SEMARKOL-985672 format. One record per residue: x negated, y negated, z of N, C-alpha, C, O, CB in turn. Coordinates in Angstrom, 1 decimal, m for minus. Glycine has a CB too. Layout:
BEGIN
      n.u      n.v      n.w     ca.u     ca.v     ca.w      c.u      c.v      c.w      o.u      o.v      o.w     cb.u     cb.v     cb.w
        X        Y        Z        X        Y        Z        X        Y        Z        X        Y        Z        X        Y        Z
...
//
This chain:
BEGIN
      n.u      n.v      n.w     ca.u     ca.v     ca.w      c.u      c.v      c.w      o.u      o.v      o.w     cb.u     cb.v     cb.w
   m111.2    m88.8    112.5   m110.0    m89.1    111.7   m108.8    m88.7    112.4   m107.8    m89.4    112.3   m110.1    m88.3    110.4
   m108.8    m87.6    113.2   m107.6    m87.3    114.0   m107.2    m88.5    114.8   m106.0    m88.8    114.9   m107.9    m86.1    115.0
   m108.1    m89.3    115.3   m107.8    m90.5    116.0   m107.1    m91.5    115.1   m106.0    m92.0    115.5   m109.0    m91.1    116.6
   m107.6    m91.6    113.9   m107.0    m92.6    113.0   m105.6    m92.1    112.6   m104.7    m93.0    112.5   m107.9    m92.8    111.8
   m105.4    m90.9    112.4   m104.1    m90.3    112.0   m103.1    m90.6    113.1   m102.0    m91.1    112.9   m104.2    m88.8    111.6
   m103.5    m90.2    114.3   m102.6    m90.4    115.4   m102.3    m91.9    115.6   m101.2    m92.2    115.9   m103.2    m89.8    116.7
   m103.3    m92.7    115.5   m103.1    m94.1    115.7   m102.1    m94.6    114.6   m101.1    m95.3    115.0   m104.4    m94.9    115.5
   m102.3    m94.2    113.4   m101.3    m94.6    112.4   m100.0    m94.0    112.7    m98.9    m94.7    112.5   m101.8    m94.2    111.0
    m99.9    m92.8    113.1    m98.6    m92.2    113.4    m97.9    m93.0    114.4    m96.7    m93.5    114.2    m98.8    m90.8    113.9
    m98.5    m93.3    115.6    m97.8    m94.0    116.6    m97.7    m95.5    116.3    m96.8    m96.2    116.8    m98.4    m93.8    117.9
    m98.7    m96.0    115.6    m98.6    m97.4    115.2    m97.4    m97.6    114.4    m96.6    m98.6    114.6    m99.9    m97.8    114.5
    m97.2    m96.8    113.4    m96.1    m96.9    112.5    m94.8    m96.7    113.3    m93.8    m97.4    113.0    m96.1    m95.9    111.4
    m94.8    m95.8    114.3    m93.6    m95.7    115.2    m93.4    m97.0    115.9    m92.3    m97.6    115.9    m93.8    m94.5    116.2
    m94.5    m97.5    116.5    m94.3    m98.8    117.2    m93.9    m99.9    116.3    m93.1   m100.8    116.6    m95.6    m99.1    117.9
    m94.5   m100.0    115.1    m94.2   m101.1    114.2    m93.0   m100.8    113.4    m92.4   m101.7    112.8    m95.4   m101.3    113.3
    m92.6    m99.5    113.3    m91.5    m99.0    112.5    m91.5    m99.7    111.1    m90.6   m100.3    110.7    m90.1    m99.3    113.2
    m92.6    m99.5    110.5    m92.9   m100.2    109.2    m92.0    m99.7    108.1    m92.0    m98.5    107.8    m94.3   m100.0    108.8
    m91.2   m100.6    107.6    m90.4   m100.2    106.4    m91.0   m100.9    105.2    m91.3   m102.1    105.3    m88.9   m100.7    106.6
    m91.2   m100.1    104.2    m91.9   m100.7    103.0    m91.0   m100.5    101.8    m91.0    m99.5    101.1    m93.2   m100.0    102.8
    m90.3   m101.6    101.4    m89.7   m101.5    100.1    m90.7   m101.4     99.0    m91.9   m101.8     99.2    m88.8   m102.8     99.9
    m90.4   m100.8     97.9    m91.3   m100.5     96.8    m92.1   m101.8     96.3    m93.2   m101.7     95.9    m90.7    m99.9     95.7
    m91.4   m102.9     96.4    m92.1   m104.1     95.8    m92.8   m105.0     96.9    m93.3   m106.0     96.5    m91.0   m105.0     95.2
    m92.9   m104.5     98.1    m93.6   m105.2     99.1    m95.1   m104.8     99.2    m95.4   m103.7     98.9    m93.0   m105.0    100.5
    m95.9   m105.8     99.5    m97.4   m105.5     99.6    m97.8   m105.4    101.0    m98.9   m105.0    101.3    m98.1   m106.7     98.9
    m96.9   m105.6    101.9    m97.2   m105.4    103.4    m96.0   m104.8    104.0    m94.9   m104.8    103.5    m97.6   m106.8    104.1
    m96.3   m104.1    105.2    m95.2   m103.5    105.9    m94.5   m104.7    106.7    m95.0   m105.7    106.9    m95.7   m102.5    106.9
    m93.2   m104.4    107.0    m92.5   m105.4    107.7    m93.1   m105.7    109.1    m93.7   m104.9    109.7    m91.0   m104.9    108.0
    m93.0   m107.0    109.5    m93.5   m107.4    110.8    m92.4   m107.4    111.8    m92.5   m107.9    112.9    m94.2   m108.8    110.7
    m91.2   m106.9    111.4    m90.0   m106.9    112.3    m90.3   m106.3    113.7    m89.7   m106.8    114.7    m88.9   m106.2    111.6
    m91.1   m105.3    113.8    m91.4   m104.7    115.0    m92.7   m105.0    115.6    m93.2   m104.3    116.5    m91.3   m103.2    114.9
    m93.4   m106.0    115.2    m94.7   m106.4    115.7    m94.7   m106.7    117.2    m95.8   m106.6    117.8    m95.3   m107.5    114.9
    m93.6   m107.2    117.7    m93.6   m107.6    119.1    m93.1   m106.5    120.0    m92.7   m106.8    121.2    m92.7   m108.8    119.2
    m93.0   m105.3    119.5    m92.5   m104.2    120.4    m93.5   m104.0    121.5    m94.7   m104.2    121.4    m92.4   m102.9    119.5
    m93.0   m103.6    122.7    m93.8   m103.4    123.8    m94.5   m102.0    123.8    m94.0   m101.1    124.4    m93.0   m103.6    125.2
    m95.6   m101.9    123.1    m96.3   m100.6    122.9    m96.7   m100.1    124.2    m96.8    m98.8    124.4    m97.4   m100.8    121.9
    m97.1   m100.9    125.2    m97.6   m100.4    126.5    m96.4    m99.6    127.2    m96.7    m98.6    127.8    m98.1   m101.5    127.3
    m95.2   m100.2    127.0    m94.1    m99.5    127.7    m93.9    m98.1    127.0    m93.6    m97.2    127.8    m92.8   m100.4    127.5
    m94.0    m98.0    125.7    m93.9    m96.7    125.1    m95.0    m95.8    125.5    m94.7    m94.6    125.9    m93.9    m96.9    123.5
    m96.2    m96.2    125.4    m97.3    m95.4    125.8    m97.4    m94.9    127.2    m97.9    m93.8    127.5    m98.6    m96.1    125.4
    m96.8    m95.7    128.1    m96.9    m95.4    129.5    m95.6    m94.7    130.0    m95.4    m94.5    131.2    m97.1    m96.7    130.3
    m94.7    m94.4    129.1    m93.5    m93.7    129.5    m93.5    m92.4    128.7    m93.2    m92.3    127.6    m92.2    m94.5    129.1
    m93.8    m91.3    129.5    m94.0    m90.0    128.9    m92.7    m89.5    128.1    m92.8    m88.9    127.1    m94.3    m89.0    129.9
    m91.5    m89.9    128.7    m90.3    m89.4    128.0    m90.1    m90.1    126.7    m89.8    m89.4    125.7    m89.1    m89.7    128.9
    m90.3    m91.4    126.6    m90.1    m92.1    125.4    m91.2    m91.7    124.3    m90.9    m91.4    123.2    m90.2    m93.7    125.6
    m92.4    m91.6    124.8    m93.5    m91.2    123.9    m93.2    m89.8    123.3    m93.4    m89.5    122.2    m94.9    m91.3    124.6
    m92.8    m88.9    124.2    m92.6    m87.5    123.8    m91.4    m87.5    122.7    m91.5    m86.7    121.8    m92.2    m86.7    125.0
    m90.4    m88.3    122.9    m89.4    m88.4    121.9    m89.9    m88.8    120.5    m89.5    m88.3    119.5    m88.2    m89.3    122.4
    m90.7    m89.8    120.5    m91.3    m90.2    119.2    m92.2    m89.1    118.6    m92.1    m88.8    117.4    m92.2    m91.5    119.4
    m92.9    m88.4    119.4    m93.8    m87.4    118.9    m92.9    m86.2    118.4    m93.2    m85.6    117.4    m94.7    m86.9    120.1
    m91.9    m85.8    119.2    m91.0    m84.8    118.7    m90.3    m85.1    117.4    m90.2    m84.3    116.5    m89.9    m84.5    119.7
    m90.0    m86.4    117.2    m89.4    m86.8    115.9    m90.4    m86.6    114.8    m90.1    m86.0    113.8    m89.0    m88.3    116.0
    m91.6    m87.1    115.0    m92.6    m87.0    114.0    m93.0    m85.5    113.6    m93.4    m85.2    112.5    m93.9    m87.7    114.4
    m92.8    m84.6    114.6    m93.2    m83.2    114.4    m91.9    m82.4    114.0    m92.0    m81.2    113.9    m93.8    m82.6    115.7
    m90.8    m83.1    113.7    m89.6    m82.4    113.3    m89.1    m81.5    114.4    m88.5    m80.4    114.1    m89.8    m81.7    112.0
    m89.3    m81.8    115.6    m88.9    m81.0    116.8    m87.7    m81.6    117.6    m87.3    m81.0    118.5    m90.0    m80.7    117.7
    m87.3    m82.8    117.1    m86.2    m83.5    117.9    m85.6    m84.5    117.0    m86.1    m84.8    115.9    m86.7    m84.1    119.2
    m84.5    m85.1    117.5    m83.9    m86.2    116.7    m84.8    m87.4    116.6    m85.6    m87.7    117.5    m82.5    m86.5    117.3
    m84.5    m88.2    115.6    m85.2    m89.5    115.4    m84.3    m90.7    115.5    m83.2    m90.6    115.2    m85.9    m89.5    114.0
    m84.9    m91.7    116.0    m84.2    m93.0    116.0    m84.4    m93.6    114.6    m85.1    m92.9    113.7    m84.8    m94.0    117.1
    m83.7    m94.7    114.3    m83.9    m95.3    113.0    m85.4    m95.6    112.7    m85.9    m95.4    111.6    m83.0    m96.6    112.8
    m86.0    m96.1    113.7    m87.5    m96.4    113.6    m88.3    m95.2    113.3    m89.2    m95.2    112.5    m88.0    m97.1    114.8
    m87.9    m94.1    114.0    m88.7    m92.8    113.8    m88.5    m92.3    112.4    m89.4    m91.8    111.8    m88.2    m91.8    114.8
    m87.3    m92.4    111.9    m87.0    m91.9    110.5    m87.8    m92.8    109.5    m88.4    m92.2    108.5    m85.5    m92.0    110.1
    m87.9    m94.1    109.7    m88.6    m95.0    108.8    m90.1    m94.7    108.9    m90.8    m94.7    107.9    m88.4    m96.4    109.2
    m90.6    m94.4    110.1    m92.0    m94.0    110.3    m92.4    m92.8    109.6    m93.4    m92.8    108.9    m92.3    m93.8    111.8
    m91.5    m91.8    109.6    m91.8    m90.6    108.9    m91.9    m90.8    107.4    m92.7    m90.1    106.7    m90.8    m89.5    109.2
    m91.2    m91.8    106.9    m91.3    m92.1    105.5    m92.5    m92.9    105.1    m93.1    m92.8    104.1    m90.0    m92.8    105.0
    m92.9    m93.8    106.1    m94.0    m94.7    105.8    m95.3    m94.2    106.1    m96.3    m94.6    105.5    m93.7    m96.0    106.6
    m95.4    m93.3    107.1    m96.7    m92.8    107.5    m97.6    m92.3    106.4    m98.8    m92.6    106.4    m96.5    m91.7    108.6
    m97.1    m91.4    105.5    m98.0    m90.9    104.5    m98.6    m92.0    103.6    m99.8    m92.0    103.2    m97.2    m90.0    103.6
    m97.8    m93.1    103.4    m98.4    m94.2    102.6    m99.4    m95.0    103.4   m100.5    m95.3    102.8    m97.3    m95.2    102.2
    m99.2    m95.2    104.7   m100.2    m95.9    105.5   m101.5    m95.1    105.6   m102.6    m95.7    105.5    m99.6    m96.1    106.9
   m101.4    m93.8    105.7   m102.6    m93.0    105.7   m103.3    m93.0    104.3   m104.5    m93.2    104.3   m102.3    m91.5    106.0
   m102.6    m92.9    103.2   m103.1    m92.8    101.9   m103.8    m94.2    101.5   m104.8    m94.2    100.8   m102.1    m92.5    100.9
   m103.3    m95.3    102.0   m103.8    m96.6    101.6   m104.7    m97.2    102.7   m105.1    m98.4    102.6   m102.6    m97.5    101.4
   m105.1    m96.4    103.7   m106.0    m96.8    104.7   m105.4    m98.0    105.5   m106.1    m98.9    105.9   m107.4    m97.2    104.2
   m104.1    m98.0    105.6   m103.4    m99.1    106.3   m103.6   m100.4    105.7   m103.6   m101.5    106.3   m103.8    m99.1    107.8
   m103.8   m100.4    104.4   m104.1   m101.7    103.7   m102.9   m102.6    103.7   m103.0   m103.8    103.4   m104.5   m101.4    102.2
   m101.7   m102.1    103.9   m100.5   m102.9    104.0   m100.1   m103.4    105.4    m99.1   m104.0    105.6    m99.3   m102.2    103.4
   m101.0   m103.0    106.4   m100.8   m103.4    107.8   m101.4   m104.8    108.0   m102.4   m105.2    107.4   m101.5   m102.4    108.7
   m100.7   m105.6    108.8   m101.3   m106.9    109.2   m102.3   m106.6    110.4   m102.4   m105.5    110.9   m100.2   m107.9    109.6
   m103.0   m107.7    110.8   m104.0   m107.5    111.9   m103.4   m107.0    113.2   m103.9   m106.2    113.9   m104.6   m108.9    112.2
   m102.2   m107.5    113.5   m101.5   m107.1    114.8   m101.2   m105.6    114.7   m101.4   m104.9    115.7   m100.3   m107.9    115.1
   m100.7   m105.1    113.6   m100.4   m103.7    113.4   m101.7   m102.8    113.5   m101.6   m101.7    114.1    m99.7   m103.5    112.1
   m102.8   m103.3    113.0   m104.0   m102.6    113.1   m104.5   m102.5    114.5   m105.0   m101.4    114.9   m105.1   m103.2    112.2
   m104.3   m103.6    115.2   m104.7   m103.6    116.7   m103.8   m102.6    117.5   m104.3   m101.9    118.3   m104.6   m105.0    117.3
   m102.6   m102.6    117.2   m101.7   m101.7    117.8   m102.0   m100.3    117.5   m102.0    m99.4    118.4   m100.2   m102.0    117.4
   m102.3   m100.0    116.3   m102.7    m98.6    115.9   m103.9    m98.2    116.6   m104.0    m97.0    117.1   m103.0    m98.6    114.3
   m104.9    m99.0    116.8   m106.1    m98.7    117.5   m105.8    m98.4    119.0   m106.3    m97.4    119.5   m107.1    m99.9    117.5
   m104.9    m99.1    119.6   m104.5    m98.9    121.0   m103.8    m97.5    121.1   m104.1    m96.8    122.1   m103.6   m100.0    121.4
   m102.9    m97.2    120.2   m102.2    m96.0    120.2   m103.2    m94.8    120.1   m103.1    m93.8    120.8   m101.2    m95.9    119.1
   m104.1    m94.9    119.1   m105.1    m93.8    118.9   m105.9    m93.6    120.2   m106.0    m92.5    120.7   m106.1    m94.2    117.8
   m106.4    m94.7    120.8   m107.2    m94.5    122.0   m106.3    m93.8    123.1   m106.8    m92.9    123.8   m107.6    m95.9    122.5
   m105.1    m94.2    123.2   m104.2    m93.6    124.3   m104.0    m92.1    124.0   m104.2    m91.3    124.9   m102.9    m94.3    124.3
   m103.7    m91.8    122.8   m103.5    m90.4    122.4   m104.7    m89.5    122.6   m104.6    m88.4    123.2   m103.0    m90.2    121.0
   m105.8    m90.0    122.2   m107.1    m89.2    122.3   m107.4    m89.0    123.7   m107.8    m87.9    124.1   m108.2    m89.9    121.5
   m107.3    m90.0    124.5   m107.8    m90.0    125.9   m106.8    m89.4    126.9   m107.2    m88.8    127.9   m108.2    m91.3    126.4
   m105.5    m89.5    126.6   m104.5    m89.1    127.5   m103.5    m88.0    127.0   m102.8    m87.4    127.8   m103.7    m90.2    128.0
   m103.4    m87.8    125.7   m102.5    m86.9    125.1   m103.1    m86.1    124.0   m102.6    m86.0    122.9   m101.2    m87.7    124.6
   m104.3    m85.5    124.3   m105.1    m84.8    123.3   m104.3    m83.7    122.6   m104.5    m83.5    121.4   m106.4    m84.3    123.9
   m103.5    m83.0    123.4   m102.8    m81.9    122.8   m101.8    m82.4    121.7   m101.7    m81.8    120.6   m102.0    m81.1    123.9
   m101.1    m83.4    122.1   m100.1    m84.0    121.1   m100.9    m84.6    119.9   m100.4    m84.5    118.8    m99.3    m85.1    121.8
   m102.0    m85.2    120.2   m102.8    m85.8    119.1   m103.2    m84.7    118.1   m103.1    m84.9    116.9   m104.1    m86.5    119.7
   m103.6    m83.6    118.6   m104.0    m82.5    117.7   m102.9    m82.0    116.9   m103.0    m81.7    115.7   m104.6    m81.3    118.6
   m101.7    m81.9    117.5   m100.5    m81.4    116.8   m100.1    m82.4    115.7    m99.7    m82.0    114.6    m99.3    m81.2    117.7
   m100.2    m83.7    116.0    m99.9    m84.7    115.0   m100.9    m84.7    113.8   m100.5    m84.7    112.6    m99.8    m86.1    115.6
   m102.1    m84.6    114.1   m103.2    m84.5    113.1   m103.0    m83.3    112.2   m103.2    m83.3    111.0   m104.6    m84.5    113.8
   m102.7    m82.2    112.9   m102.5    m80.9    112.1   m101.3    m81.1    111.1   m101.4    m80.6    110.0   m102.2    m79.8    113.0
   m100.3    m81.8    111.5    m99.2    m82.0    110.6    m99.5    m83.0    109.5    m99.2    m82.8    108.3    m97.9    m82.4    111.3
   m100.0    m84.1    109.9   m100.2    m85.2    108.9   m101.5    m85.3    108.2   m101.7    m86.0    107.3   m100.0    m86.5    109.7
   m102.4    m84.4    108.6   m103.7    m84.3    107.9   m104.2    m82.8    108.0   m105.3    m82.5    108.5   m104.8    m85.2    108.6
   m103.4    m81.9    107.4   m103.7    m80.5    107.5   m105.0    m80.1    106.9   m105.7    m79.1    107.3   m102.6    m79.7    107.0
   m105.5    m80.8    105.9   m106.7    m80.5    105.2   m107.9    m81.3    105.6   m109.0    m81.1    105.2   m106.5    m80.7    103.7
   m107.7    m82.2    106.6   m108.7    m83.0    107.1   m109.2    m84.1    106.1   m110.3    m84.6    106.3   m109.9    m82.2    107.5
   m108.4    m84.4    105.1   m108.8    m85.4    104.1   m109.0    m86.8    104.7   m110.0    m87.4    104.4   m107.7    m85.4    103.0
   m108.0    m87.2    105.5   m108.1    m88.5    106.1   m109.2    m88.5    107.2   m109.9    m89.6    107.4   m106.8    m88.9    106.7
   m109.4    m87.4    107.8   m110.5    m87.4    108.8   m111.8    m87.7    108.2   m112.6    m88.4    108.7   m110.5    m86.0    109.5
   m112.1    m87.1    107.0   m113.3    m87.4    106.3   m113.4    m88.8    105.9   m114.5    m89.4    106.1   m113.4    m86.5    105.0
   m112.3    m89.4    105.4   m112.3    m90.8    105.0   m112.6    m91.7    106.1   m113.2    m92.7    105.9   m111.0    m91.1    104.3
   m112.0    m91.4    107.3   m112.0    m92.4    108.4   m113.1    m92.0    109.4   m113.0    m92.4    110.6   m110.7    m92.5    109.0
   m114.0    m91.1    109.1   m115.0    m90.6    110.0   m115.7    m91.7    110.8   m115.8    m91.6    112.1   m116.0    m89.8    109.3
   m116.0    m92.8    110.2   m116.7    m93.9    110.9   m115.8    m94.5    111.9   m116.2    m94.7    113.1   m117.1    m95.0    109.9
   m114.6    m94.8    111.6   m113.6    m95.3    112.6   m113.3    m94.4    113.7   m113.2    m94.7    114.8   m112.3    m95.8    111.9
   m113.2    m93.1    113.3   m113.0    m92.1    114.3   m114.0    m92.1    115.4   m113.7    m92.0    116.6   m112.9    m90.7    113.6
   m115.3    m92.1    115.0   m116.4    m92.1    116.0   m116.4    m93.4    116.8   m116.7    m93.3    118.0   m117.7    m91.9    115.3
   m116.1    m94.5    116.2   m116.1    m95.7    117.0   m115.0    m95.8    118.0   m115.1    m96.4    119.0   m116.0    m96.9    116.0
   m113.8    m95.2    117.7   m112.7    m95.2    118.6   m113.0    m94.2    119.8   m112.6    m94.5    120.9   m111.4    m94.8    117.9
   m113.6    m93.1    119.5   m113.9    m92.2    120.6   m115.1    m92.5    121.4   m115.3    m91.9    122.5   m114.0    m90.8    120.0
   m115.9    m93.4    120.9   m117.1    m93.7    121.7   m116.9    m94.5    122.9   m117.8    m94.8    123.7   m118.1    m94.6    120.8
//
């Protein structure tokens, strides 16, 4: 689940999903963001992570992510489109394999009781395999 949480965290950062109350899906405005550029640039990635952990300033996208992430976790990303789900998977894999310490910190903040980890256990194992 930690993988899924991190994936959703950075996916939402990458997608900067804004969800008005009456929308059934997250905005696709940021679907074409260059996620590889973010993941491969330690400075940019660290800034997003600091924002999510309340350790640094946030961009507009980061602020929106912090508002949207709990909903994305609670709804199992049901409002995500296919591209957003693919991006989330990519982010999770990157964090787990290359930024494990940051992954653990994000999971601790966004899933302190391990509730989502239990729910997403199957996906968690498939991502880490």
